[in-house]
C-alpha positions in Angstrom: 9.5 -249.3 37.6 6.0 -248.6 36.1 4.3 -245.2 36.2 0.6 -244.8 35.6 -1.5 -241.6 35.4 -3.2 -240.9 38.7 -4.7 -237.4 38.9 -4.9 -233.9 37.5 -5.6 -231.0 39.9 -7.5 -227.9 39.1 -8.6 -224.9 41.1 -12.1 -223.5 40.8 -14.4 -220.8 42.1 -17.3 -223.0 43.2 -16.7 -226.6 44.0 -20.4 -227.6 43.8 -20.8 -226.1 40.4 -17.7 -227.9 39.1 -18.8 -231.2 40.7 -22.1 -231.0 38.9 -20.4 -230.2 35.6 -17.9 -233.1 35.8 -20.6 -235.6 36.9 -22.1 -235.1 33.4 -19.0 -237.0 32.1 -19.4 -239.9 34.6 -17.1 -238.7 37.3 -18.1 -239.7 40.8 -17.0 -238.4 44.2 -14.5 -240.5 46.1 -13.1 -238.0 48.6 -13.9 -234.6 50.0 -12.3 -232.3 52.6 -13.3 -228.8 53.7 -12.2 -226.3 56.3 -12.7 -222.6 56.7 -10.1 -221.7 54.1 -10.4 -224.4 51.4 -12.2 -227.4 50.0 -10.8 -230.4 48.2 -12.9 -232.8 46.1 -11.6 -235.9 44.3 -13.8 -237.2 41.5 -13.0 -240.5 39.8 -13.6 -241.7 36.3 -12.3 -245.2 35.6 -8.7 -245.2 36.9 -8.4 -241.4 36.6 -8.9 -238.9 39.5 -9.7 -235.2 39.0 -8.7 -233.4 42.1 -10.5 -230.1 42.6 -9.5 -227.3 44.9 -11.5 -224.3 45.9 -10.0 -221.5 48.1 -11.7 -218.8 50.1 -9.1 -216.3 48.9 -9.0 -217.6 45.3 -7.0 -215.8 42.6 -7.9 -215.6 39.0 -5.6 -215.7 35.9 -7.9 -214.4 33.3 -9.6 -216.3 30.5 -7.5 -216.3 27.4 -8.4 -218.0 24.1 -6.8 -221.5 23.9 -4.2 -220.5 21.3 -3.0 -217.6 23.5 -3.1 -219.7 26.6 -0.9 -222.4 25.0 1.9 -219.8 24.6 2.1 -219.4 28.4 4.3 -222.0 30.3 2.2 -224.4 32.4 -0.5 -227.1 32.2 -3.1 -226.2 29.6 -5.9 -228.8 29.6 -6.7 -232.4 30.2 -8.4 -234.7 27.9 -11.3 -237.2 28.1 -11.3 -240.0 25.6 -14.5 -241.3 23.9 -15.2 -244.1 21.4 -17.3 -242.0 19.1 -16.5 -238.2 18.9 -19.7 -237.4 16.9 -21.8 -239.1 19.6 -19.9 -237.1 22.3 -20.5 -233.8 20.4 -24.2 -234.5 20.2 -24.4 -235.5 23.9 -22.7 -232.3 25.0 -24.8 -230.2 22.7 -28.0 -231.8 24.2 -26.7 -231.1 27.7 -26.2 -227.4 26.7 -22.5 -227.5 27.4 -21.5 -226.6 23.8 -23.2 -224.8 20.9 -24.2 -226.3 17.7 -21.3 -224.6 15.8 -18.6 -226.6 17.7 -16.4 -228.3 15.1 -14.5 -231.6 15.4 -10.9 -231.2 14.3 -8.1 -233.7 13.4 -4.9 -232.8 15.1 -1.3 -233.1 13.9 -1.1 -236.3 15.9 -3.9 -237.9 14.0 -6.6 -237.9 16.7 -10.0 -236.3 16.4 -10.9 -233.7 19.0 -12.8 -230.7 20.1 -12.4 -228.4 23.2 -15.0 -227.3 25.8 -14.5 -225.2 28.9 -15.7 -225.9 32.4 -17.6 -223.3 34.5 -14.2 -221.7 35.4 -12.9 -221.6 31.8 -10.6 -224.6 32.2 -10.1 -226.3 28.9 -11.2 -229.9 28.6 -10.3 -231.7 25.3 -12.7 -234.4 24.1 -10.7 -236.9 22.0 -11.3 -240.0 19.8 -8.0 -241.8 19.5 -8.0 -244.9 17.3 -4.2 -245.0 16.9 -2.2 -248.0 17.9 1.1 -248.0 19.8 3.3 -251.0 20.5 0.6 -253.4 19.6 -2.0 -251.8 21.9 -5.2 -250.3 20.7 -7.5 -247.6 22.2 -10.4 -249.0 20.2 -13.2 -250.8 22.1 -12.7 -254.6 22.2 -15.5 -256.9 21.3 
């Protein structure tokens, strides 16, 4: 039995704003549904799907700093991998998504990363992961 990642679901206030935001990263629309109470949008990037929900009667949780949010049980963020984290940082600064004082960190797992937030405050981690596992590599092959 083989399991593979398929999608992550998020709920947002404005589905059009979120679509525009995630298109910056290369996501493209593959499915949409809407009725009087809700909308669903599926955006695809490679083999990964981001499923976005928007409800007429949406509820908000509040916007906590990442380290406080991590203390609450539940899904915290999803990550997008890049080959060059410095290039990604510069790209997102040029797009106005992050400020010039955003710093690249190295995590306890050895990967380089930084966080951004989407228009609804959902954390998205940008990672450069050059580690190898079981003979596989995440580095770009020639």
